[in-house]
Backbone as numpy.savetxt, mean C-alpha at the origin, in Angstrom:
# Nx Ny Nz CAx CAy CAz Cx Cy Cz
-12.81 0.93 -27.44 -11.79 1.34 -26.59 -12.20 2.64 -25.97
-11.96 2.95 -24.47 -12.34 4.09 -23.72 -12.00 5.32 -24.58
-12.79 6.15 -24.64 -12.70 7.45 -25.37 -11.70 8.37 -24.45
-11.14 9.44 -25.12 -10.16 10.16 -24.83 -10.75 10.60 -23.23
-9.86 11.05 -22.17 -10.24 11.50 -20.84 -9.55 12.82 -20.63
-9.05 12.66 -19.25 -8.19 13.45 -18.58 -7.10 12.79 -17.86
-6.07 13.33 -17.59 -4.91 12.84 -16.62 -4.30 13.96 -15.74
-3.66 13.66 -14.68 -3.01 14.59 -13.87 -1.42 14.41 -14.26
-0.74 15.34 -14.54 0.64 15.43 -14.73 1.45 16.16 -13.87
2.47 15.60 -13.23 3.13 16.42 -12.15 4.29 16.77 -13.25
4.73 18.07 -13.57 5.77 18.32 -14.24 6.95 18.44 -13.44
7.07 18.83 -12.16 8.03 18.94 -11.24 7.38 19.15 -10.08
8.33 19.12 -8.71 7.81 19.27 -7.53 6.77 20.61 -7.42
5.51 20.57 -6.93 4.89 21.75 -6.85 4.11 21.97 -8.14
4.48 21.53 -9.14 3.86 21.78 -10.43 3.03 20.82 -11.21
1.70 20.73 -11.36 0.89 20.01 -12.01 -0.04 20.39 -13.30
-0.59 19.89 -14.01 -1.55 20.18 -14.83 -2.67 19.10 -14.93
-3.84 19.45 -15.39 -4.86 18.44 -15.69 -4.88 18.43 -17.08
-4.56 17.39 -18.03 -4.20 17.39 -19.56 -5.06 16.44 -20.06
-5.49 16.61 -21.36 -6.38 15.67 -21.98 -5.51 14.33 -22.01
-6.25 13.13 -22.03 -5.62 11.97 -21.95 -6.17 11.04 -23.11
-5.15 10.36 -23.88 -5.38 9.75 -24.92 -4.88 7.91 -24.59
-6.05 7.20 -24.52 -5.54 5.83 -24.02 -4.36 5.24 -25.19
-3.49 4.80 -24.38 -2.22 4.15 -25.17 -2.62 2.50 -25.57
-2.79 2.02 -26.64 -3.23 0.99 -26.96 -2.21 0.00 -26.56
-2.48 -1.32 -26.07 -1.82 -2.12 -25.54 -0.73 -2.93 -26.54
0.54 -3.02 -26.48 1.53 -3.69 -27.10 1.35 -5.17 -26.76
2.07 -6.19 -27.65 2.13 -7.47 -27.14 2.40 -7.67 -25.60
1.59 -8.37 -24.99 1.86 -8.61 -23.49 1.29 -7.53 -22.53
0.60 -6.73 -23.08 0.08 -5.62 -22.12 -1.46 -5.67 -22.18
-1.94 -4.93 -21.32 -3.44 -4.83 -21.21 -3.88 -3.25 -21.05
-4.93 -2.87 -21.42 -5.38 -1.45 -21.31 -6.47 -1.50 -20.36
-6.47 -0.77 -19.14 -7.42 -0.91 -17.81 -8.20 0.28 -17.97
-9.48 0.56 -17.72 -10.14 1.56 -17.67 -10.13 1.81 -16.10
-9.68 2.98 -15.47 -9.61 3.12 -14.14 -10.87 3.43 -13.56
-10.87 2.94 -12.56 -12.31 3.06 -11.52 -12.04 4.13 -10.46
-10.92 4.00 -9.63 -10.38 4.73 -8.56 -9.02 4.72 -8.39
-8.21 5.85 -8.00 -6.95 5.87 -7.50 -6.80 6.50 -6.22
-5.96 5.68 -5.35 -6.03 6.06 -4.04 -4.72 6.94 -4.00
-4.68 7.94 -2.84 -3.60 8.66 -2.51 -3.05 8.42 -1.39
-1.59 8.36 -1.56 -0.90 7.92 -0.20 0.32 9.15 0.07
1.01 8.73 1.28 1.88 9.75 1.59 3.01 9.94 0.52
3.20 8.66 -0.38 4.40 8.66 -1.11 4.05 9.41 -2.39
2.77 9.62 -2.65 2.13 10.57 -3.80 2.51 12.03 -3.18
2.25 12.49 -2.01 2.45 13.41 -1.44 3.89 13.94 -1.69
4.72 12.93 -1.47 6.31 13.31 -1.47 6.64 13.50 -3.07
5.98 12.88 -3.92 6.03 13.13 -5.47 5.71 14.39 -5.58
4.79 14.98 -5.29 4.26 16.44 -5.56 5.13 17.53 -4.86
5.58 17.04 -3.59 6.40 18.06 -2.85 7.82 18.02 -3.08
8.32 17.02 -3.97 9.63 16.68 -4.31 10.33 16.10 -3.09
9.90 15.43 -2.21 10.53 14.65 -1.41 10.83 13.07 -1.28
10.51 12.73 -2.64 10.94 11.36 -2.87 12.35 11.27 -3.00
13.13 10.11 -2.53 14.37 9.78 -2.68 14.72 9.88 -4.18
16.01 10.37 -4.46 16.52 10.25 -5.86 16.57 8.97 -6.34
16.13 8.77 -7.56 16.11 7.51 -8.19 14.60 6.80 -7.95
13.76 7.27 -7.19 12.62 6.80 -7.11 11.41 7.58 -7.49
11.59 8.30 -8.58 10.58 9.33 -8.98 11.24 9.77 -10.70
10.44 10.00 -11.56 10.83 10.48 -12.65 9.75 11.36 -13.38
10.26 12.78 -13.27 9.29 13.76 -13.85 9.68 14.12 -15.42
8.47 14.37 -16.25 7.20 14.71 -15.67 6.53 13.30 -15.30
5.57 13.20 -14.55 4.91 12.13 -14.35 3.42 12.16 -14.23
2.90 11.09 -14.61 1.17 10.88 -13.84 1.38 9.89 -12.88
0.98 10.48 -11.51 1.20 9.38 -10.31 -0.07 8.52 -10.33
0.08 7.60 -9.29 -1.18 6.82 -8.95 -0.74 5.43 -9.16
-0.11 4.85 -7.91 0.13 3.39 -7.93 -0.81 2.56 -7.09
-1.91 3.14 -6.53 -3.19 2.42 -5.73 -4.19 2.53 -6.68
-4.57 1.68 -7.16 -5.83 1.64 -8.40 -6.79 0.38 -8.37
-7.60 0.58 -8.91 -8.61 -0.61 -9.52 -9.37 -0.12 -10.88
-9.65 -1.31 -11.42 -10.35 -0.67 -12.80 -10.76 -2.04 -13.55
-11.17 -2.07 -14.69 -11.65 -3.09 -15.64 -10.84 -2.94 -16.76
-10.49 -4.37 -17.21 -9.70 -4.51 -18.21 -10.61 -4.30 -19.66
-10.11 -3.31 -20.59 -10.88 -2.60 -21.80 -10.36 -3.44 -23.02
-9.12 -3.95 -23.10 -8.55 -4.58 -24.22 -7.04 -5.12 -23.78
-6.75 -6.18 -24.68 -5.66 -6.61 -24.61 -4.65 -6.54 -25.84
-3.30 -6.80 -25.51 -2.42 -6.99 -26.68 -2.33 -8.39 -27.08
-1.35 -8.59 -28.07 -1.07 -9.99 -28.52 -0.41 -10.84 -27.48
-1.02 -11.97 -27.45 -0.15 -12.84 -26.34 -0.83 -12.87 -25.14
-2.10 -11.91 -24.96 -2.60 -12.00 -23.42 -3.96 -12.53 -23.91
-4.53 -13.72 -23.06 -5.66 -14.10 -23.02 -6.99 -13.13 -23.07
-7.88 -13.37 -24.39 -8.70 -12.32 -24.43 -9.94 -12.62 -23.30
-9.59 -13.72 -22.44 -10.62 -13.73 -21.38 -10.55 -12.71 -20.17
-9.59 -11.98 -20.17 -9.12 -10.89 -19.33 -10.22 -9.76 -19.81
-10.57 -9.59 -20.98 -11.43 -8.55 -21.40 -12.58 -8.47 -20.26
-12.91 -7.16 -19.81 -14.22 -6.99 -19.17 -13.91 -7.49 -17.71
-13.01 -7.98 -17.24 -12.84 -8.32 -15.77 -12.18 -7.39 -15.01
-12.81 -7.35 -13.78 -12.42 -6.26 -12.76 -10.99 -6.52 -12.23
-9.83 -5.84 -11.87 -8.60 -6.02 -11.82 -8.00 -5.04 -10.92
-6.89 -5.58 -10.24 -5.92 -4.31 -9.66 -4.54 -5.01 -10.25
-3.54 -4.27 -9.90 -2.15 -4.47 -10.36 -1.00 -4.19 -9.59
0.20 -5.03 -9.63 1.42 -4.75 -8.81 2.00 -3.48 -9.62
2.57 -3.06 -8.85 3.27 -1.56 -9.32 4.64 -1.85 -9.94
5.50 -2.82 -9.32 6.94 -2.90 -9.54 6.99 -3.54 -11.05
7.64 -2.77 -11.86 7.98 -3.20 -13.10 9.11 -3.95 -13.43
9.16 -5.15 -12.87 10.56 -6.03 -12.44 10.64 -6.65 -13.72
11.86 -7.21 -13.90 12.55 -7.63 -15.30 12.11 -9.06 -15.64
11.77 -9.90 -14.55 11.50 -11.45 -14.64 12.51 -12.19 -14.91
13.68 -11.94 -15.15 14.91 -12.50 -15.68 15.90 -12.59 -14.77
16.12 -11.63 -13.85 17.31 -11.78 -12.84 17.06 -12.67 -11.65
18.08 -12.86 -11.01 18.07 -14.06 -9.93 16.77 -13.89 -8.93
16.72 -12.64 -8.50 15.61 -12.17 -7.40 14.32 -12.55 -7.87
14.07 -12.02 -9.19 12.81 -12.25 -9.88 12.27 -13.72 -9.98
13.48 -14.64 -10.29 13.26 -15.86 -10.34 12.89 -16.45 -9.19
13.26 -15.72 -7.92 13.03 -16.17 -6.70 11.74 -15.95 -6.02
11.14 -15.05 -7.06 9.75 -14.50 -6.43 9.90 -13.07 -5.70
11.19 -12.73 -5.61 11.21 -11.45 -4.73 11.46 -10.33 -5.82
10.24 -9.94 -6.45 10.33 -8.96 -7.78 10.62 -7.70 -7.17
10.19 -7.36 -5.91 10.53 -5.88 -5.55 12.01 -5.75 -5.16
13.06 -6.84 -5.34 14.28 -6.41 -5.39 15.17 -6.90 -6.67
14.02 -6.53 -7.71 14.67 -6.79 -8.96 16.10 -6.06 -9.18
17.09 -6.80 -9.57 18.27 -6.34 -9.73 18.52 -5.20 -10.85
17.56 -5.39 -11.75 17.62 -4.57 -13.11 17.42 -2.88 -13.00
17.06 -2.83 -11.58 16.92 -1.30 -11.47 15.31 -1.07 -10.86
15.07 0.15 -10.16 13.85 0.32 -9.72 12.89 1.03 -10.70
11.63 0.34 -11.09 10.53 1.20 -12.13 9.28 0.65 -11.29
8.51 1.62 -11.06 7.13 1.47 -10.68 6.16 2.41 -11.26
5.00 1.83 -11.47 3.87 2.62 -11.71 3.45 3.64 -11.06
3.39 4.87 -11.58 3.16 5.98 -10.78 4.11 6.70 -10.16
5.35 6.18 -10.34 6.70 6.98 -9.92 7.57 7.08 -10.88
7.91 5.93 -11.66 8.79 6.25 -12.90 8.59 5.95 -13.96
7.13 5.13 -14.10 6.12 4.86 -15.49 4.86 5.55 -15.25
4.07 5.54 -16.18 2.87 6.41 -15.94 1.82 5.73 -14.86
1.13 6.45 -14.21 0.29 5.94 -13.10 -1.28 5.94 -13.49
-2.18 5.68 -12.47 -3.37 5.38 -12.58 -4.43 6.78 -12.45
-3.51 7.90 -12.41 -4.48 9.20 -12.10 -4.75 9.67 -13.52
-5.49 8.81 -14.40 -5.86 9.32 -15.68 -7.09 8.20 -15.87
-7.69 8.55 -16.99 -8.82 7.66 -17.50 -8.49 6.29 -17.75
-7.28 6.11 -18.22 -6.97 4.56 -18.54 -5.18 4.18 -18.09
-5.18 3.27 -18.01 -3.59 2.61 -17.72 -3.36 1.55 -18.58
-2.06 1.69 -19.08 -1.69 0.55 -20.16 -0.29 -0.10 -19.42
-0.41 -1.72 -19.03 0.77 -1.96 -18.20 0.79 -3.30 -18.60
1.92 -4.16 -18.28 1.91 -5.58 -18.53 1.14 -6.26 -17.93
0.39 -6.96 -18.66 -0.61 -7.99 -18.10 -0.21 -8.92 -17.01
0.88 -9.32 -17.12 1.39 -10.15 -16.09 1.45 -9.56 -14.67
1.11 -8.13 -14.46 1.20 -7.54 -13.28 -0.40 -7.59 -12.77
-1.30 -7.94 -13.49 -2.77 -7.96 -13.04 -3.18 -9.14 -12.30
-4.18 -8.72 -11.23 -4.70 -9.91 -10.52 -6.21 -9.76 -10.46
-6.88 -10.68 -10.99 -7.99 -10.58 -11.13 -9.14 -10.69 -10.31
-9.97 -9.94 -9.87 -11.04 -9.91 -8.88 -12.31 -10.72 -8.83
-12.83 -11.13 -7.83 -14.32 -11.68 -8.11 -15.14 -10.71 -8.74
-16.03 -11.32 -9.29 -16.98 -10.43 -10.46 -17.74 -9.40 -9.65
-18.34 -9.86 -8.37 -18.87 -8.78 -7.68 -18.11 -8.15 -6.74
-16.88 -7.92 -6.88 -16.00 -7.06 -6.21 -16.32 -5.67 -6.23
-16.11 -4.81 -5.13 -16.39 -3.55 -5.22 -15.21 -3.02 -5.43
-15.15 -1.96 -6.63 -13.90 -1.69 -7.27 -13.50 -0.30 -6.32
-14.27 0.32 -5.85 -13.94 1.40 -4.95 -13.25 1.17 -3.59
-13.53 -0.19 -2.97 -12.76 -0.82 -1.96 -11.45 -1.58 -2.56
-11.64 -2.13 -3.60 -10.21 -2.44 -4.49 -9.13 -1.37 -4.58
-9.67 -0.24 -4.64 -8.32 0.61 -4.72 -7.48 0.62 -3.83
-8.00 0.10 -2.76 -6.97 0.06 -1.69 -6.33 -1.21 -1.39
-6.52 -2.06 -2.27 -5.65 -3.38 -2.29 -4.01 -3.08 -2.51
-3.81 -2.24 -2.95 -2.18 -1.88 -3.06 -1.36 -2.01 -1.68
-2.09 -0.97 -0.88 -1.47 -0.98 0.47 -1.58 -2.20 1.35
-2.97 -2.80 0.99 -3.17 -4.03 1.60 -2.25 -5.11 1.20
-1.79 -5.03 0.15 -0.70 -6.01 -0.25 0.67 -6.00 0.27
1.00 -4.71 0.51 2.20 -4.51 1.42 2.04 -4.99 2.68
0.79 -4.58 3.45 0.54 -5.21 4.67 0.53 -7.00 4.70
0.08 -7.43 3.80 -0.12 -8.90 3.39 1.54 -9.43 3.36
2.60 -8.53 2.86 3.81 -9.14 2.85 4.44 -8.97 4.05
4.11 -7.97 5.05 4.51 -7.86 6.28 3.72 -8.65 7.32
2.72 -9.19 6.88 2.05 -10.38 7.78 2.70 -11.70 7.62
3.04 -11.97 6.43 3.82 -13.23 5.66 5.06 -13.17 6.55
5.79 -12.19 6.48 6.99 -12.04 7.08 7.05 -12.41 8.83
5.75 -11.69 9.34 5.65 -11.75 10.52 5.39 -13.11 11.22
4.78 -13.84 10.35 4.43 -15.35 10.57 3.80 -15.60 12.03
2.87 -14.64 12.19 1.99 -14.75 13.60 1.20 -16.13 13.55
1.29 -16.86 14.66 0.31 -18.08 14.75 -0.70 -17.75 15.53
-1.96 -18.52 15.35 -3.20 -18.56 16.06 -2.67 -18.56 17.67
-3.41 -17.50 18.61 -2.87 -17.37 19.78 -1.78 -16.47 20.30
-1.17 -15.96 19.33 0.23 -14.95 19.27 -0.37 -13.82 19.95
0.45 -13.15 20.63 0.11 -11.54 21.06 0.69 -10.58 20.10
0.01 -10.09 19.35 0.52 -9.29 18.25 0.19 -7.95 18.45
0.83 -6.89 17.82 0.71 -5.31 18.06 0.92 -4.84 16.66
0.16 -3.61 16.52 0.25 -2.71 15.40 0.66 -1.43 16.06
1.87 -0.96 15.34 2.23 0.52 15.79 1.90 1.66 14.37
0.93 2.44 14.71 0.45 3.32 13.56 -1.09 3.13 13.18
-1.77 4.15 13.08 -3.37 4.08 12.89 -3.87 4.65 11.46
-2.81 4.67 10.56 -3.05 5.21 9.23 -3.87 4.10 8.60
-3.95 4.15 7.23 -4.40 3.28 6.16 -3.74 1.71 6.42
-2.23 2.05 6.39 -1.73 0.79 6.51 -1.71 0.08 7.94
-1.80 0.79 8.88 -2.23 0.18 10.32 -3.58 -0.48 10.57
-4.78 0.17 9.87 -5.91 -0.22 9.81 -6.10 -1.67 9.43
-5.28 -1.92 8.03 -5.29 -2.97 7.26 -4.68 -4.03 7.88
-3.46 -3.65 8.52 -2.89 -4.76 9.60 -3.55 -5.10 10.50
-4.42 -4.35 11.23 -5.38 -4.77 12.30 -6.11 -5.99 11.60
-6.64 -5.56 10.43 -7.77 -6.71 10.03 -6.89 -7.89 9.47
-5.79 -7.98 9.09 -4.88 -8.99 8.63 -4.83 -9.86 9.58
-4.18 -9.35 10.78 -3.61 -10.05 12.03 -4.90 -10.64 12.84
-5.98 -9.78 12.65 -7.12 -10.25 13.41 -7.58 -11.71 12.71
-7.59 -11.82 11.26 -8.02 -12.83 10.72 -7.15 -14.13 11.22
-6.13 -14.09 11.59 -5.13 -15.06 12.33 -5.28 -15.51 13.53
-6.42 -14.95 14.14 -6.81 -15.50 15.51 -5.95 -15.25 16.53
-5.23 -13.99 16.79 -4.35 -13.84 17.90 -4.93 -13.82 19.17
-4.18 -14.02 20.16 -4.72 -14.12 21.80 -4.94 -12.68 21.97
-4.15 -11.74 21.65 -4.16 -10.32 21.92 -4.06 -9.36 20.73
-4.58 -8.40 20.56 -4.28 -7.43 19.42 -4.11 -6.17 19.77
-3.10 -5.60 19.83 -2.81 -4.28 20.49 -2.49 -3.24 19.37
-3.17 -2.05 19.54 -2.88 -1.01 18.35 -2.15 0.34 19.23
-1.19 0.58 18.77 -0.59 1.88 19.33 -0.56 3.20 18.40
-1.24 4.28 19.18 -1.26 5.44 17.99 -0.82 6.63 18.58
-0.65 7.69 17.86 -0.35 9.00 18.53 -1.35 9.60 19.10
-2.70 9.32 18.67 -3.76 9.84 19.55 -5.35 8.87 19.58
-6.29 9.30 20.03 -7.07 8.28 20.39 -8.21 8.23 19.26
-8.07 9.09 18.23 -9.05 9.06 17.14 -9.53 7.96 16.43
-8.50 7.12 16.26 -8.74 5.85 15.79 -9.14 4.67 16.57
-9.19 4.92 17.90 -9.77 3.70 18.80 -10.89 3.01 18.35
-11.91 3.92 18.16 -13.32 3.13 17.64 -13.15 2.08 16.46
-12.44 2.63 15.48 -12.23 1.96 14.18 -11.41 0.78 14.52
-10.21 0.81 15.35 -9.33 -0.19 15.63 -10.15 -1.20 16.23
-11.11 -0.93 17.11 -11.89 -2.03 17.89 -12.80 -2.75 16.98
-13.41 -1.84 16.08 -14.33 -2.47 14.96 -13.64 -3.48 14.06
-12.44 -3.28 13.80 -11.54 -4.15 13.12 -10.96 -5.49 13.79
-11.04 -5.23 15.17 -10.68 -6.47 16.03 -9.62 -6.09 17.01
-9.20 -5.18 17.39 -8.19 -4.92 18.18 -8.69 -5.00 19.57
-8.00 -5.68 20.57 -8.46 -5.89 21.92 -7.99 -4.83 22.76
-6.98 -3.96 22.54 -6.66 -2.93 23.40 -6.10 -1.75 22.14
-6.22 -0.62 22.74 -5.69 0.64 21.92 -5.00 1.26 23.33
-3.75 1.79 22.83 -3.17 2.87 23.73 -2.42 3.69 22.97
-2.24 4.83 23.39 -1.21 5.87 22.96 0.22 5.68 22.98
1.14 6.22 22.69 2.37 6.18 22.65 2.99 6.74 24.06
2.18 7.69 24.87 2.67 8.39 25.99 2.11 7.40 27.09
1.25 6.37 26.92 0.96 5.50 27.95 1.71 4.40 28.31
1.87 3.71 29.46 2.45 2.54 29.58 2.35 1.56 28.79
3.24 0.66 28.03 3.22 -0.12 27.01 3.62 -1.48 27.50
3.27 -2.42 26.99 3.74 -4.03 27.31 5.06 -4.13 26.80
5.83 -5.24 27.16 7.18 -5.60 26.52 7.30 -7.10 26.43
5.85 -7.82 26.24 5.98 -9.30 26.22 5.24 -9.73 24.88
4.99 -8.86 23.78 4.46 -9.54 22.53 5.29 -10.30 21.72
4.55 -11.07 20.92 5.23 -12.29 20.24 5.63 -11.31 18.74
4.69 -10.31 18.19 4.86 -9.87 16.88 4.39 -8.54 16.93
5.21 -7.53 16.32 4.91 -6.28 16.22 5.04 -5.79 14.51
4.00 -5.24 14.15 4.18 -4.63 12.82 4.23 -3.07 12.95
5.25 -2.43 12.44 5.11 -0.99 12.47 4.98 -0.55 11.01
3.71 0.61 11.09 3.22 1.20 9.93 3.30 2.76 9.91
3.67 3.34 11.02 3.55 4.77 11.07 4.67 5.54 10.44
5.85 5.11 10.21 6.72 5.71 9.56 7.19 7.03 10.14
7.00 7.42 11.50 7.55 8.49 12.26 8.80 8.03 12.69
9.73 9.11 13.27 10.86 9.16 13.47 11.15 8.04 14.70
10.13 7.88 15.74 10.32 7.09 16.75 9.59 6.02 16.77
8.92 5.62 15.67 7.99 4.42 15.56 8.71 2.97 15.56
9.73 2.84 14.90 10.40 1.63 15.05 10.94 1.10 16.54
11.38 2.21 17.36 11.81 2.20 18.52 10.54 1.56 19.55
9.23 2.39 19.13 8.19 2.08 20.10 7.81 0.67 19.76
7.81 0.28 18.38 7.50 -1.12 17.99 8.30 -2.14 18.83
9.39 -2.04 18.84 10.47 -2.97 19.30 10.41 -3.27 20.98
10.00 -1.98 21.28 10.05 -2.01 22.92 8.69 -3.08 23.47
7.70 -3.36 22.32 6.52 -4.18 22.91 6.95 -5.35 22.81
8.29 -6.13 22.18 8.52 -7.45 21.90 9.17 -8.11 23.20
8.71 -9.35 23.31 9.47 -10.30 24.05 10.62 -10.56 23.54
11.52 -11.36 24.29 12.69 -11.60 23.92 12.62 -12.71 22.80
13.30 -12.75 21.53 12.97 -13.58 20.55 11.80 -13.03 19.58
11.02 -12.11 19.97 9.90 -11.47 19.14 10.38 -11.07 17.60
9.33 -10.75 16.95 9.61 -10.58 15.44 9.06 -9.21 15.25
9.77 -8.29 14.63 9.28 -6.98 14.12 9.30 -7.00 12.65
8.16 -6.31 12.04 8.16 -5.94 10.55 7.86 -4.47 10.44
8.95 -3.76 9.69 9.00 -2.33 9.43 8.55 -2.25 8.27
7.29 -1.16 8.11 6.64 -0.97 6.83 6.91 0.59 6.45
6.87 1.19 7.42 6.99 2.91 7.38 8.17 3.35 6.99
8.41 4.23 6.14 9.73 5.03 5.69 9.72 6.61 6.56
10.41 6.50 7.53 10.53 8.01 8.07 11.52 8.67 7.50
11.16 9.88 7.71 12.37 10.92 7.04 13.86 10.84 7.69
14.72 11.28 7.13 15.94 11.32 7.47 16.35 11.61 9.01
17.12 11.14 9.74 17.10 11.56 11.07 16.44 10.72 11.97
15.64 9.51 11.69 14.91 8.76 12.73 15.84 8.15 13.66
15.08 7.66 14.69 15.78 7.05 15.73 16.10 5.71 15.15
17.31 5.29 15.26 17.52 3.83 14.91 17.36 2.87 15.93
17.71 1.59 15.53 17.41 0.45 16.64 18.82 0.18 17.35
18.95 -0.25 18.59 20.04 -0.63 19.12 20.39 -1.90 18.99
21.75 -1.96 18.02 22.12 -3.43 17.79 22.44 -4.35 18.89
22.84 -3.65 20.02 23.21 -4.50 21.37 21.72 -5.21 21.70
20.74 -4.48 21.66 19.48 -4.77 22.15 18.97 -6.01 21.30
19.18 -5.79 20.02 18.85 -6.82 18.92 19.35 -8.26 19.39
20.77 -8.00 19.63 21.70 -9.30 19.54 21.18 -9.94 21.02
21.31 -9.24 22.02 21.05 -9.96 23.47 19.50 -10.25 23.50
18.61 -9.53 22.87 17.05 -10.18 23.08 16.86 -11.04 21.93
17.83 -11.33 21.05 17.66 -12.05 19.76 16.31 -11.90 19.02
16.32 -10.56 18.70 15.08 -10.22 17.99 15.21 -10.51 16.68
13.94 -10.70 15.69 14.17 -11.07 14.35 13.42 -9.82 13.75
14.17 -8.86 12.81 13.54 -7.63 12.31 13.55 -7.77 10.72
12.28 -7.59 10.17 12.24 -7.68 8.62 11.63 -6.24 8.24
11.78 -6.08 6.92 11.17 -4.77 6.47 10.53 -5.13 4.92
9.59 -4.37 4.98 8.91 -4.26 3.67 8.59 -2.99 2.96
9.09 -3.32 1.51 9.09 -1.98 0.60 8.42 -2.38 -0.60
7.15 -2.46 -0.84 6.37 -2.82 -1.80 5.77 -4.35 -1.52
5.03 -4.92 -2.53 4.46 -6.29 -2.31 5.08 -7.32 -3.52
5.55 -8.43 -3.28 5.86 -9.52 -4.21 4.51 -10.16 -4.55
4.43 -10.93 -5.61 3.49 -11.45 -6.25 2.67 -12.35 -5.16
3.24 -13.05 -4.33 2.54 -13.99 -3.25 1.73 -13.21 -2.34
2.24 -12.21 -2.15 1.27 -11.17 -1.19 0.12 -10.40 -1.87
0.33 -10.16 -3.07 -0.72 -9.77 -3.85 -1.82 -10.87 -4.05
-1.39 -12.18 -4.38 -2.42 -12.97 -4.67 -2.87 -13.42 -3.07
-2.08 -13.31 -2.04 -3.13 -13.43 -0.72 -3.87 -12.56 -0.56
-3.71 -11.03 -0.90 -4.55 -10.16 -0.68 -5.71 -10.13 -1.30
-5.86 -10.86 -2.64 -6.93 -11.04 -3.48 -7.76 -11.86 -2.87
-7.27 -12.99 -2.36 -8.02 -14.10 -1.66 -8.60 -13.47 -0.61
-7.85 -12.84 0.34 -8.37 -12.40 1.75 -9.56 -11.63 1.35
-9.48 -10.54 0.41 -10.53 -9.71 0.05 -11.64 -10.33 -0.57
-11.57 -11.19 -1.38 -12.64 -12.09 -1.89 -13.36 -12.94 -0.88
-12.72 -13.20 0.22 -13.38 -13.97 1.26 -13.94 -13.17 2.36
-13.91 -12.02 2.07 -14.63 -10.77 3.17 -14.00 -10.59 4.26
-12.71 -10.98 4.19 -12.05 -10.54 5.52 -11.42 -9.48 5.68
-11.16 -8.52 4.60 -11.04 -7.16 4.64 -12.08 -6.26 4.21
-12.01 -5.26 4.79 -13.31 -4.15 4.82 -12.40 -2.77 4.44
-11.70 -2.59 3.44 -11.01 -1.42 2.84 -11.97 -0.13 2.79
-13.09 -0.66 2.43 -14.28 0.66 1.92 -14.42 1.50 3.47
-14.14 0.69 4.31 -14.50 1.72 5.77 -13.57 2.84 5.78
-12.28 2.44 5.12 -11.24 3.51 5.42 -11.54 4.72 4.34
-12.40 4.76 3.42 -12.49 5.65 2.48 -13.44 6.89 2.92
-12.89 8.09 3.26 -13.81 9.34 3.60 -13.75 10.21 2.41
-13.06 10.28 1.27 -13.30 11.37 0.50 -13.07 10.76 -0.83
-13.90 10.92 -1.77 -13.85 10.72 -3.28 -13.73 11.86 -4.31
-12.73 12.28 -4.69 -12.84 13.70 -5.68 -12.64 13.32 -7.10
-12.96 14.20 -7.98 -12.69 14.13 -9.44 -11.20 14.27 -9.61
-10.64 13.80 -10.65 -9.22 14.25 -11.13 -8.84 15.62 -10.86
-10.05 16.23 -11.60 -9.64 17.89 -11.63 -9.46 18.41 -10.18
-9.73 17.73 -9.23 -9.36 18.16 -7.75 -8.41 17.54 -7.29
-7.07 17.35 -7.87 -5.94 16.85 -7.57 -5.31 17.52 -6.20
-5.28 18.74 -6.46 -4.67 19.89 -5.42 -5.38 19.81 -4.18
-6.67 19.62 -4.15 -7.43 19.64 -3.17 -7.20 18.31 -2.31
-7.25 17.12 -3.11 -7.02 15.72 -2.54 -5.61 15.57 -1.90
-4.51 16.34 -2.29 -3.12 16.26 -1.99 -3.17 16.94 -0.74
-3.85 18.23 -0.74 -4.00 18.92 0.82 -4.77 18.01 1.79
-5.75 17.57 1.60 -6.38 16.52 2.29 -5.64 15.61 3.00
-4.94 15.09 2.21 -3.77 13.89 2.63 -2.96 14.28 3.68
-2.52 15.45 3.44 -1.49 15.90 4.18 -1.91 17.00 5.33
-3.33 17.10 5.72 -3.89 17.94 6.34 -3.76 17.82 7.88
-3.70 16.47 8.19 -3.37 16.06 9.75 -4.88 16.06 10.19
-6.18 16.00 9.66 -7.50 16.34 10.04 -7.87 14.87 10.38
-8.11 14.52 11.74 -8.48 13.25 12.06 -9.75 12.64 11.21
-10.47 13.60 10.57 -11.55 13.25 9.92 -11.11 12.81 8.37
-10.20 12.89 7.84 -9.56 12.58 6.82 -9.02 11.21 6.80
-9.48 10.14 6.20 -8.96 8.81 5.93 -8.46 8.82 4.70
-8.64 7.77 3.90 -8.22 7.47 2.61 -9.08 8.23 1.60
-8.15 9.09 0.69 -8.74 9.85 -0.37 -8.44 9.41 -1.67
-9.64 9.27 -2.29 -9.67 8.59 -3.75 -9.99 9.53 -4.74
-9.34 9.54 -5.94 -9.67 10.27 -7.05 -10.34 9.37 -8.16
-11.44 9.96 -8.84 -12.27 9.16 -9.76 -12.15 9.96 -11.04
-11.65 9.18 -12.04 -11.61 9.66 -13.45 -12.97 10.19 -13.87
């Protein structure tokens, strides 16, 4: 078993420690994973700042819901063939027995919200012990650094599945962060006729083009209004309205960003008169995870291009500041145990 290492513990908003970490042996049905890398996203910054909605965080906490690693050992009832395999894992600790779980909608589990890195110990530690049923096995040659971004990719896969874009559709992405750039890659794989990216500034234009975008515009430019599908990833106050303005009558909108209170709402009259379809995504169910792992294994995703910083766990404070800096040179920040 992996030797003791270190872990990040956030005791309360704005208060954290780097502490010794002792691996927790897996109980029946569980697996212990040696963590390779953990991504930091805006929700981790919310945890640290105390902006996470009530009921969606439990202090003290080891954060980290975006991660990759290798199975070190397993508990009773778990196939021993998992040991040594490269894996990623779902975050939602669903009950598996309620009506929504049986329907495959595990992010809507009626037993209450529990998620790795928010209410349960996360991956900003040397190891992570979790239910083995949440693991998704990667190809043997998978790049574990790139795989640390498969959690946000799975959320985008869930959005792409709901969007139902067909080959030849005109599709758009609003937002140019990690989710936005992953959305471009997913939509490009579906052979759209046009793929527009809308951002707040032009620093992501080249990367958008690299991933397959056919057009890039900032929100202050003239925007089209006849697209079939729009996926919103920005989470800004006006992003949803920007995204819905791009759609033709009967178009489909998927919202993935979570704006702060006071965001501009959608006009219900506009929704009805234009017969628009609106979907939302919060987390990723198993089918989206499986789809993401297949797409990643097929080489259709390039998450590694989004990583700009890799820091040790001891530099947690610096990593959190980088994520919130607004510096266009900062992309995805990873912590390494």
